[in-house]
C-alpha positions in Angstrom: 17.7 -29.7 19.4 18.0 -25.9 19.1 19.1 -26.3 15.5 16.1 -28.5 14.7 13.7 -25.9 16.3 15.4 -23.1 14.3 15.2 -25.1 11.1 11.5 -25.8 11.8 10.9 -22.1 12.5 12.7 -21.2 9.2 10.7 -23.7 7.3 7.4 -22.3 8.8 8.5 -18.7 7.9 9.4 -19.8 4.4 6.0 -21.5 4.0 4.2 -18.3 5.2 6.3 -16.1 2.9 5.9 -18.3 -0.2 2.6 -16.7 -1.5 4.4 -13.4 -1.7 7.0 -15.0 -4.0 4.2 -16.1 -6.3 3.2 -12.5 -7.2 4.8 -10.4 -9.9 6.6 -7.7 -8.0 9.1 -4.9 -8.3 12.7 -5.7 -7.4 13.0 -2.3 -5.5 9.7 -1.4 -3.9 10.8 2.2 -2.8 11.8 5.3 -4.8 12.5 8.9 -3.9 10.2 11.6 -5.0 11.9 13.6 -7.7 14.2 10.8 -8.7 14.7 8.5 -11.7 13.5 5.0 -11.0 14.5 1.8 -12.7 11.6 -0.6 -12.4 12.5 -4.3 -12.6 9.3 -6.4 -12.8 10.1 -9.9 -11.5 8.0 -12.6 -13.1 8.4 -15.8 -11.1 6.0 -18.2 -12.9 3.5 -18.5 -15.7 -0.3 -19.0 -15.5 -1.5 -22.4 -14.2 1.6 -24.2 -15.6 1.5 -22.4 -19.0 4.4 -20.2 -20.3 4.2 -16.4 -20.1 3.8 -15.0 -23.6 3.1 -11.3 -22.8 3.3 -8.7 -20.0 1.2 -5.5 -20.3 1.8 -2.9 -17.6 0.0 0.3 -17.0 2.2 3.3 -15.9 0.6 5.2 -13.0 0.1 8.9 -12.8 3.2 10.3 -11.0 5.7 8.5 -13.2 6.7 10.1 -16.5 9.5 10.0 -19.1 9.1 6.3 -19.2 11.4 4.2 -21.4 11.1 0.4 -21.6 14.1 -1.8 -22.1 13.9 -4.1 -25.1 14.1 -7.8 -24.4 15.7 -10.2 -26.9 13.1 -12.5 -28.3 10.2 -10.3 -27.3 8.3 -7.6 -29.3 8.2 -4.3 -27.4 5.3 -1.8 -27.9 4.1 1.2 -26.0 0.9 3.1 -25.7 1.2 6.9 -25.2 -1.3 9.4 -23.9 -1.9 12.6 -22.1 -0.9 12.9 -18.4 -3.5 14.2 -15.9 -1.0 17.1 -15.1 2.1 18.6 -16.5 5.5 17.4 -15.2 8.8 19.3 -15.1 11.6 17.5 -16.9 14.7 19.6 -16.6 12.8 22.8 -17.2 10.6 21.4 -19.9 6.9 20.9 -19.4 5.9 17.3 -20.2 2.2 16.7 -20.7 2.1 13.3 -22.4 4.1 10.1 -22.7 4.1 6.3 -22.3 1.1 5.1 -20.3 1.4 1.4 -21.0 4.2 -1.0 -22.0 3.7 -4.3 -23.7 6.3 -7.1 -24.1 4.8 -9.9 -26.3 5.7 -12.7 -28.6 8.3 -14.3 -26.3 7.9 -17.4 -24.2 8.9 -17.6 -20.5 8.3 -21.2 -19.3 6.4 -21.7 -16.1 9.5 -23.2 -14.4 11.7 -20.2 -15.3 12.1 -16.7 -13.8 12.7 -13.5 -15.7 12.6 -9.7 -15.4 11.1 -7.0 -17.5 12.7 -3.5 -17.1 11.8 0.1 -17.7 12.8 3.4 -16.2 11.1 6.7 -15.6 11.0 9.9 -13.5 9.1 10.1 -10.2 7.1 13.3 -9.7 8.8 15.4 -7.0 5.4 16.5 -5.8 4.2 13.0 -4.8 3.5 12.8 -1.1 5.9 10.7 1.0 4.7 7.2 1.9 2.1 7.2 -0.9 2.0 3.9 -2.9 1.7 4.0 -6.6 0.7 0.8 -8.4 1.6 -0.7 -11.7 -1.5 -2.9 -12.7 -0.5 -5.5 -15.2 -1.9 -8.4 -17.2 0.3 -11.5 -17.6 -0.8 -13.5 -20.6 0.0 -17.2 -21.1 -1.4 -18.0 -24.5 -5.1 -17.9 -24.0 -4.9 -17.6 -20.2 -4.5 -14.3 -18.4 -3.5 -13.4 -14.8 -4.8 -9.9 -13.9 -2.3 -8.5 -11.3 -4.5 -5.4 -10.9 -5.6 -5.2 -7.2 -4.4 -1.7 -6.2 -6.0 -1.8 -2.7 -2.7 -2.4 -0.9 -4.4 -5.1 1.2 -1.9 -7.6 2.5 -4.2 -10.5 1.7 -4.9 -9.4 -1.9 -5.1 -12.4 -4.2 -3.9 -10.6 -7.3 -1.9 -7.5 -6.1 -0.5 -5.1 -8.6 3.2 -4.4 -8.1 3.5 -1.2 -6.1 6.1 1.4 -5.2 6.3 3.4 -2.0 7.5 7.0 -2.4 10.1 8.1 0.0 11.4 11.6 0.8 14.0 13.2 -1.4 17.4 13.4 0.2 18.4 17.0 1.1 20.1 18.7 -1.8 18.4 16.6 -4.4 
């Protein structure tokens, strides 16, 4: 009987957690200020049953020196622009760089899962526990899913993937 109750409880928890699995999210939702961060965007489904054909992600202020990973079968493009402030990259002032990444031309069926990867530097001056968001548009042919809600609300219908900044370790 205890096993049945435990199984029922697990099933209930899984049911409650399922909506979170439906969102595009970051594999690692925490990064240290002043570190290099490898962002892995997890795409668990398409749009209303249609295959994903493009992912367009906006890079938030506070992340710089961004480099996307090419994905076989997809076209990779970037948009560059000026940063709101200058960042220190190993003693060199960086004032512009990648502000958007677009993977397009591929096809990720609705029933399949995949990941889209990029890396960048996290500003050492970002406050601890701040969340930075990566608004993105998931395209599925003519359909679009705008994962752009940056409010941080737990009940957000279309939350942007976000990253919580943690304190740098002593000596870093």
